[in-house]
C-alpha positions in Angstrom: -65.7 171.2 -63.0 -62.5 171.2 -65.0 -60.4 171.5 -61.8 -62.2 168.5 -60.3 -61.5 166.4 -63.4 -57.8 167.3 -63.4 -57.6 166.4 -59.7 -59.2 163.0 -60.3 -56.8 162.4 -63.2 -53.8 163.2 -61.1 -54.9 160.9 -58.3 -55.6 158.1 -60.8 -52.1 158.5 -62.3 -50.5 158.5 -58.9 -52.4 155.3 -57.9 -51.4 153.7 -61.2 -47.8 154.7 -60.8 -47.8 153.4 -57.3 -49.3 150.1 -58.3 -46.7 149.7 -61.0 -43.9 150.6 -58.7 -45.1 148.2 -56.1 -45.4 145.4 -58.6 -41.9 146.1 -59.8 -40.6 146.1 -56.3 -42.2 142.8 -55.5 -41.2 141.1 -58.8 -38.5 138.4 -58.1 -35.1 138.0 -59.6 -34.3 134.7 -61.1 -30.9 133.0 -60.4 -29.8 130.5 -63.0 -26.7 128.5 -62.2 -24.0 127.9 -64.8 -22.1 125.2 -63.0 -19.9 123.0 -65.2 -19.6 122.8 -69.0 -21.8 125.0 -71.2 -23.3 122.2 -73.3 -26.6 121.4 -75.0 -27.9 119.8 -71.8 -27.4 123.0 -69.9 -29.1 124.9 -72.8 -32.2 122.8 -72.4 -32.2 123.8 -68.7 -31.7 127.5 -69.6 -34.6 127.5 -72.0 -36.9 126.0 -69.3 -35.6 128.3 -66.6 -36.3 131.4 -68.8 -39.9 130.2 -69.4 -40.4 129.9 -65.7 -38.8 133.3 -65.1 -41.2 134.9 -67.6 -44.2 133.2 -66.0 -43.1 134.4 -62.6 -42.8 137.9 -63.9 -39.1 138.1 -63.0 -37.7 141.6 -63.4 -34.0 140.5 -63.9 -31.8 137.4 -64.3 -28.6 136.6 -62.6 -26.3 133.8 -64.0 -24.4 132.3 -61.1 -21.3 131.2 -63.0 -18.5 128.8 -62.4 -17.6 127.1 -65.7 -14.5 125.9 -67.5 -16.2 126.8 -70.8 -18.0 124.6 -73.3 -19.4 124.5 -76.8 -19.2 127.8 -78.6 -22.4 127.1 -80.6 -24.2 126.4 -77.3 -23.0 129.7 -75.9 -24.2 131.6 -78.9 -27.6 130.0 -78.8 -27.7 130.9 -75.0 -27.0 134.5 -75.9 -30.0 134.6 -78.3 -32.3 133.2 -75.6 -31.0 135.7 -73.0 -31.3 138.6 -75.4 -35.0 137.7 -75.8 -35.6 138.1 -72.1 -37.5 141.3 -71.3 -35.5 142.4 -68.3 -31.7 142.9 -67.7 -29.3 140.0 -67.4 -26.3 140.0 -65.1 -23.6 137.5 -64.4 -22.0 136.7 -61.0 -18.6 135.1 -61.7 -18.2 132.7 -58.8 -15.6 131.4 -59.2 -14.6 131.0 -62.9 -15.8 132.2 -66.3 -13.4 130.7 -68.9 -13.8 130.3 -72.6 -17.5 130.2 -73.5 -18.2 131.4 -69.9 -16.3 134.6 -70.5 -18.3 135.2 -73.7 -21.6 134.9 -71.8 -20.4 137.2 -69.1 -19.6 139.8 -71.7 -22.9 139.4 -73.6 -24.9 140.2 -70.4 -25.8 143.7 -69.2 -22.9 143.5 -66.8 -20.9 141.1 -64.7 -19.5 141.1 -61.2 -16.8 138.9 -59.8 -16.4 137.2 -56.4 -13.0 137.5 -54.7 -10.5 134.9 -56.0 -12.3 134.4 -59.3 -11.0 134.5 -62.8 -12.2 135.2 -66.4 -10.6 134.7 -69.8 -8.7 131.9 -71.6 -11.3 131.8 -74.5 -9.2 130.2 -77.2 -11.3 127.6 -79.0 -10.0 124.0 -79.0 -11.0 120.8 -80.8 -11.5 117.3 -79.3 -8.1 115.5 -79.7 -6.1 118.8 -79.7 -6.4 119.6 -83.4 -5.7 123.1 -84.7 -8.4 125.7 -85.3 -9.0 127.1 -88.7 -7.9 130.8 -88.9 -11.3 131.7 -90.4 -13.2 130.4 -87.4 -10.6 131.9 -85.0 -11.0 135.3 -86.5 -14.8 135.0 -86.3 -14.6 134.0 -82.6 -12.2 136.9 -81.8 -14.7 139.3 -83.4 -17.5 137.8 -81.4 -15.6 138.4 -78.1 -14.6 141.9 -79.1 -18.2 142.8 -80.1 -19.5 141.5 -76.7 -16.9 143.6 -74.8 -17.8 146.7 -76.8 -21.5 146.1 -76.0 -20.6 146.5 -72.3 -18.3 149.4 -72.9 -15.2 147.3 -72.1 -11.8 147.3 -73.8 -12.1 144.9 -76.8 -8.3 144.4 -76.9 -8.6 142.6 -73.6 -11.3 140.3 -75.0 -9.2 139.7 -78.1 -6.2 138.7 -76.0 -8.3 136.0 -74.3 -8.7 134.4 -77.7 -5.3 134.9 -79.5 -1.9 134.1 -78.0 -0.3 136.5 -80.5 -1.6 139.6 -78.7 0.8 141.1 -76.2 -0.3 143.7 -73.6 2.5 145.4 -71.6 2.4 144.5 -67.9 -0.5 142.1 -68.4 0.1 139.3 -70.8 3.2 138.2 -72.9 3.0 137.0 -76.5 2.3 133.2 -76.7 0.0 133.3 -73.6 -3.8 133.7 -73.3 -5.1 136.5 -71.1 -6.9 135.4 -67.9 -7.8 138.1 -65.4 -8.2 137.8 -61.7 -10.9 139.6 -59.8 -8.6 142.5 -58.8 -7.1 142.8 -62.3 -10.5 142.9 -63.9 -11.8 145.5 -61.5 -8.7 147.7 -61.8 -8.9 147.6 -65.6 -12.6 148.3 -65.4 -13.3 145.1 -67.3 -15.7 143.9 -64.6 -18.5 146.0 -63.1 -17.1 145.4 -59.6 -16.3 142.9 -56.8 -19.0 141.4 -54.6 -19.0 138.6 -52.0 -22.7 137.4 -52.0 -26.0 137.5 -53.8 -27.2 140.2 -51.4 -24.4 142.4 -52.4 -25.2 141.6 -56.1 -28.7 142.9 -55.6 -27.4 146.1 -54.1 -25.0 146.5 -57.0 -27.8 146.3 -59.6 -30.1 148.6 -57.5 -32.5 145.8 -56.5 -31.8 145.5 -52.7 -34.1 143.2 -50.8 -35.8 141.7 -53.8 -36.8 138.0 -53.5 -34.5 135.6 -55.2 -35.8 132.4 -57.0 -33.1 129.8 -57.6 -33.7 127.6 -60.6 -32.1 124.1 -60.7 -31.7 121.6 -63.5 -33.7 118.4 -63.5 -32.2 114.9 -63.3 -32.8 114.3 -67.0 -31.2 117.6 -68.0 -28.1 116.8 -65.9 -28.0 113.2 -67.3 -28.4 114.3 -71.0 -25.7 116.9 -70.6 -23.4 114.4 -69.0 -24.0 111.8 -71.8 -23.1 114.2 -74.6 -19.8 115.2 -73.0 -17.2 114.2 -75.7 -15.2 112.1 -73.2 -18.3 110.2 -71.9 -19.7 109.9 -75.5 -16.4 108.4 -76.7 -16.4 105.9 -73.8 -20.0 104.9 -74.6 -19.1 104.3 -78.3 -16.0 102.3 -77.3 -18.1 100.1 -75.0 -20.7 99.7 -77.7 -18.1 98.5 -80.2 -16.3 96.3 -77.6 -19.4 94.4 -76.5 -20.5 94.1 -80.2 -17.2 92.4 -80.9 -17.6 90.1 -77.9 -21.1 89.3 -79.0 -19.9 88.3 -82.5 -17.4 85.8 -80.9 -20.1 84.2 -78.8 -23.0 81.9 -79.7 -26.5 83.4 -79.7 -27.6 86.7 -78.3 -26.4 87.3 -74.7 -25.3 89.8 -72.1 -22.7 91.3 -74.4 -25.3 92.1 -77.0 -27.5 93.8 -74.5 -24.6 95.9 -73.1 -23.7 96.9 -76.7 -27.3 98.0 -77.3 -27.4 99.9 -74.0 -24.1 101.8 -74.7 -25.2 102.8 -78.2 -28.7 103.7 -76.9 -27.2 106.0 -74.3 -25.0 107.7 -76.9 -27.9 108.3 -79.3 -30.4 109.0 -76.6 -28.3 111.7 -75.0 -27.9 113.5 -78.3 -31.6 113.0 -79.2 -33.0 114.4 -76.0 -30.7 117.5 -76.0 -32.0 118.2 -79.5 -28.6 117.7 -81.2 -29.9 114.9 -83.5 -33.3 113.6 -84.6 -35.1 110.5 -85.7 -33.5 110.3 -89.2 -30.0 109.8 -87.7 -31.3 107.1 -85.3 -33.1 105.3 -88.2 -29.9 105.5 -90.2 -28.0 103.8 -87.4 -30.7 101.1 -87.1 -30.6 100.4 -90.8 -26.8 100.1 -90.6 -27.1 97.5 -87.8 -29.7 95.6 -89.9 -27.4 95.5 -92.9 -24.5 94.2 -90.8 -26.8 91.5 -89.4 -27.8 90.5 -92.9 -24.2 90.3 -93.9 -23.4 88.2 -90.8 -25.7 85.5 -92.1 -24.2 85.5 -95.6 -20.7 84.2 -96.5 -18.1 86.7 -97.6 -18.3 90.5 -97.3 -20.4 92.3 -99.8 -22.6 95.3 -100.4 -24.7 94.8 -97.3 -21.6 94.8 -95.0 -20.1 97.9 -96.6 -23.4 99.7 -96.6 -24.0 98.8 -93.0 -20.6 100.1 -91.9 -21.1 103.3 -93.8 -24.5 103.9 -92.3 -23.2 103.3 -88.7 -20.3 105.6 -89.3 -22.4 108.3 -90.8 -25.0 108.1 -88.0 -22.4 108.4 -85.2 -20.8 111.4 -86.9 -24.1 113.1 -87.6 -25.4 112.6 -84.1 -22.3 114.4 -82.5 -22.2 118.0 -81.6 -20.1 118.7 -84.7 -18.8 116.6 -87.6 -15.2 117.1 -86.4 -16.0 115.9 -82.9 -17.9 113.0 -84.3 -15.0 111.9 -86.5 -12.6 112.1 -83.5 -15.0 110.1 -81.3 -15.6 107.4 -83.9 -12.0 106.7 -84.7 -10.8 106.8 -81.1 -13.6 104.6 -79.8 -13.4 102.1 -82.7 -9.7 101.5 -82.5 -9.7 101.4 -78.7 -12.5 98.8 -78.9 -10.5 96.8 -81.4 -7.4 96.7 -79.2 -9.5 95.9 -76.1 -11.5 93.2 -78.0 -8.3 91.5 -79.2 -6.7 91.7 -75.7 -9.9 90.2 -74.1 -10.0 87.4 -76.7 -6.4 86.4 -76.1 -6.8 86.6 -72.3 -10.0 84.5 -72.1 -8.6 82.0 -74.6 -5.5 81.5 -72.4 -7.7 81.1 -69.4 -9.9 78.5 -71.2 -13.0 80.6 -70.9 -13.7 80.3 -74.6 -13.2 76.6 -75.0 -16.9 76.0 -74.9 -17.4 78.2 -78.0 -14.1 78.1 -79.8 -12.6 74.9 -81.3 -8.9 74.9 -80.0 -7.8 71.6 -81.5 -7.7 70.4 -85.1 -9.8 67.4 -86.1 -7.3 65.5 -88.4 -7.3 62.0 -89.9 -4.1 61.3 -88.0 -5.9 62.0 -84.7 -8.6 59.5 -85.6 -11.3 61.9 -86.9 -13.2 61.5 -90.1 -15.9 63.5 -91.8 -19.5 62.2 -92.1 -19.1 62.0 -95.9 -16.2 61.8 -98.3 -16.5 64.2 -101.2 -13.2 63.5 -102.8 -14.7 61.4 -105.7 -16.4 64.7 -106.9 -13.1 66.2 -107.7 -13.0 67.1 -111.5 -16.7 66.3 -112.0 -19.0 68.8 -113.7 -22.5 69.9 -112.8 -25.0 72.7 -112.9 -25.5 75.7 -110.5 -29.0 75.5 -109.0 -28.8 78.9 -107.2 -26.7 82.0 -107.6 -23.2 81.6 -106.1 -21.8 84.7 -104.3 -19.7 82.9 -103.3 -21.8 80.1 -101.8 -24.7 78.2 -103.4 -26.1 74.8 -104.4 -24.8 72.7 -107.3 -26.3 69.6 -108.8 -23.9 66.9 -109.9 -25.1 63.6 -111.3 -28.6 64.1 -109.9 -27.4 65.0 -106.4 -27.3 68.5 -104.8 -24.4 69.8 -102.8 -23.6 72.9 -100.8 -20.6 74.5 -102.5 -18.6 77.7 -102.8 -17.1 79.4 -105.9 -13.5 80.1 -106.4 -14.2 83.8 -106.0 -16.3 84.7 -109.1 -20.0 85.2 -109.2 -21.8 82.2 -110.8 -25.2 82.6 -112.3 -27.9 79.9 -112.0 -27.9 77.1 -114.6 -24.2 77.8 -115.4 -22.0 74.8 -115.9 -19.4 74.3 -113.1 -16.5 72.0 -112.3 -15.3 70.8 -108.9 -11.7 72.0 -108.6 -11.0 71.4 -104.9 -12.4 69.3 -102.0 -11.4 70.1 -98.4 -13.3 67.9 -96.0 -16.9 69.1 -96.3 -15.9 72.2 -98.4 -16.5 71.8 -102.1 -15.0 74.5 -104.4 -16.3 74.9 -107.9 -15.6 77.2 -110.8 -17.6 78.2 -113.9 -16.6 76.4 -117.1 -18.6 78.7 -119.4 
């Protein structure tokens, strides 16, 4: 009886093992492309692809990589997502893994390179070419070295990809960043080998003949990633400011206003859908626009105008991938839009396109013009401020009310005022209290 029970247990174990082995053999391998910059748009795609891979029961991942690099923060977030995957993750460098791409290749369980490929040049840079803080550079160097040690690779090679100061005899001189070719990486045992196809990749990771499932980004993931590219985002901001200036110069709300809203909408929409920013920043921008519109209908430039500009500036900077990037994008786009707006104004004024909205001649008495009313008799007369004046308001003089402006000071209601200047329809008063 005991022998029969043991035999049944052995048979059951063999069947269970065979079933598990068959399931493992038929489980697919997911291929996730890393083509182009590693940005938050690609991170959205990676997150979705990993969910699909888990649902499909994928036993391994292969990142098909050809990237010039990207955002370091995005690469570090991608590493966390890939580390959470249950199976092994491999990288197929075909044909470039630079900067953040080199980091991802080193954080995987191994990477292989196609002939003619390259890996390295991982020095961080800022938009506009600004210098990197030594503290951050040291941190990034440690991250690269740690990733190399994780794969059992020489950490000095990884460090030389970050710092130009590191010199390695026969490989890289001081003042240059290390970038390895396929042959160099294999000879230095920095890569796991050289392969020419996905079929060879499967053989290299001991999964020959396993089905491959190729993930691909959606249209919205591609578009959002493109919109947050610093160059594209700067162009969108520049267009938004330029068309806003044009709208201010024209009467009513027209095509320029719509184009300005579209440009700003694409800028904030791209950063919103990639998860970089949220509703509070968008509301801050809208409040800034509202304050500027309020200021546009009030003479002078006061608290509403300054508050509106500050809100718009803060929203643009906070919506960017980093505060430094946001500052660069704002100042570059704003000054470029100012120059373009001034040039467009001068050009269309010369062509006569603005004659219908801009008065190009002076209506003088010598030319035969006269105002509908002559306010010169009011000069020197005194009256009472009916409304607050900051600087415009209404003044009552000898029982009649007039639209006036102050000489610069704030005038409270019911204050005594005196007319000190009359220029056509413009009446200037000052407080006599």
